[in-house]
Phi, psi and omega in degrees: 000323182295330178283330182283329186299312178301321179295319179297317180294321179297321178295318178297317179296322179295317179295320180294319179296320179294319179297319178295318179297318179296329179286315182284325181221080185302138178301137182223154177301134182293343182257320187236358178070013174293148180298139177220166172291152184300331181281353183261148177263320182235155171289164183305320182294317180289321181301328181293343182266357182269118182252121180299143182285146171266100185277129181248154179303139178088352179258154171301136178287126183239149177289316185209168174287148179284110181170174177057215184295329180294319178297319178298313181297320180293323177295318178297316180301319189271322191243352186244027177054054179236063177297340178298337179287351175299329180291303180294320180291329174298330176299323179293320178292323175302318180297317178298318179297318179297319182293320185266337177043062180290140177272098183228164180252337184204151178248133181232126176276152170293126186275159168265155171294145182309322180296317180289327177296320177295318181296315184277326180092351180196157175256112183300325179295324179293323178294320177290320181297325178299320178295318180295317180297320178296320180293321183275342182071035179236164181293152172255120177258077189292336184245014182293320183257137185235141174257108185261355173243127179274084186281156174302155181299133183296332185299337183264006187242156173280176185300310182298320180293324179298317182297316179291322185301319185259002180300127179060026180274347186237150170211161181267121182292316183230092182305332180299335182289341183231349186299124178077006185252157173269122189252134169261114180264128188237135171219171181280313185226142172241135177246280177270345185087005183298317180295316178300318182294320179295317178293318179300317179300317180296319181293318180293321178296332179278357176108005177300140181287320183202149178229122177247133185253129176235148175212167177283320186220149174238125180266160176080000000 
């Protein structure tokens, strides 16, 4: 009984903390802010607009197609100073990781250029990567990969321009963090895959054994 009591008290404290958090910051739909249960990311109406991605060999693995409520939530997360959306959107990436169960040793986010990181205040890919690392039980190397060229935003460019835009834009700051390891590379959205390919190239040149790319949404 003495061993069970601390566990029981810890469970009660956890429930009380969760109840307090729900009172101070009620769970809301990541797209429209409608009230939802804490375990939910979207309200029923928004959830109906999320279409799971058809993942093909050679493409970054994505949770869903870029559109509907997921596109709205990602724009809010990325451009509207909503780092808090990293928690619910991270749940979706956790789900993708559970379904695909990649065998990896470390998780690395696609980095922002330092200037953009200062402007935004956070790297949305790093927040998602933290969720993936937690689900897999492997380290997060949030600063292993560096973006040393502040390239124009990929969203405004065509495929050929995207490939040129990110060529040689990334390098590995500490090769020891990835050398000989299987890396899970994480970003929020993939379109042509140019950014993922540039990051993968940098990681492989630094000695990574293998690089697998995951994202929340795939456009196009």
